[in-house]
N, C-alpha and C positions, 0 to 999 in steps of 0.2 A: 234654546231648545224649542221644539215644536210640540204641540199636543199630539196625543195618540188616540185613535178610535178603534174600538173593537166593532166589527160587523159580524153579527151572529144570526144566521137564519135557521129556522126550525119549524116544525109542526107540533101541535099539541097531541097528546095521547087521545085515542078515540073516546068519545063521550065526555071529554073535559068541558066543564062549564066556563065560558069566557068571563063572566063576572067574578067567579071564584078565582080564576087564573089572574085577573087584573088585581084583585085584592092581595093575592100571594106575591105578585110582582112588586106592588107598593111596599109590602112588609119586608120583602127581601132587600129592596133598595134602602129602606130606612134603617133596617136592623143589621144588615150585613155589608152590602156592596159599598154604601156611602161611608162606612167606617174605615175603608182602606185609604192610606195616604195617596194624595194626588187625584182622587175621584172628583170629577166635575159634574157629569150628568149621565142619565140613562134615558134614552128615547125608545119607545116601542112603536113599530109600524106594523100594519097588517094588510095583506092583499089576499082575499079569499081565505084559504086555509094556511097560508104561509105567513109567519111572523118574522120580523127582522128587528133586532135590538142594536142600537148604536150607543155604545158606552164610551164616553170621552174621559180621558185622563190627562193630567198635566204633562206627563212625559211617557215615552215608551217604557222606560225603566219602571215607572209606577204601574203600568198595565201588565208588564211581565211579572212583577212582584205580586200583584193581586191574583194573577192566574195561577201562580205557584204556591199560594197560601196553603200551609199544611196544618194538620191538627184536626180536631173534631169539627165537622161542618155545622154551621149555624142552623138552628131549627127553622128559621124563616127561609133560609136558602134551600134547605131540604124540602120544605113545603112547595116552594117554587119549582124545584127540579122534578117533583112528582108529576107535574103537568106536561113535561117535555118528552117528546118522542126522540130519544137519543139517537136512533138510527137516521134521523133526518137532519141532524145538526151539521152546519157548515160554518166555520169560524175563520176570520182573517183579522189581522191587526194592521192598521195603516198609520203612517205618520202624516200629519196635516202639513201640506206644503203651500196652501193658499186658502184664504177665507175672504169672501167678498160681500 
């Protein structure tokens, strides 16, 4: 099986503090995302006002399972989501076919 990668692009809500957003991102990774089975890493990239997250999973099944997590949202995840302009989100899931 190959790894899977989420590619998620978005913008922050108007007036968002980048240092506060990065602290919220780190807490979300530590307290929520990394707790999911198959989680490997989360990389954040930025170009002007557009952010792109690359979240790597052991398998596509792990990525799908994490996306469909049900129940009460984690407080750290909620704090992270508060920074995101949801109208700007574009998400795709990819299977890794080569790594050089």
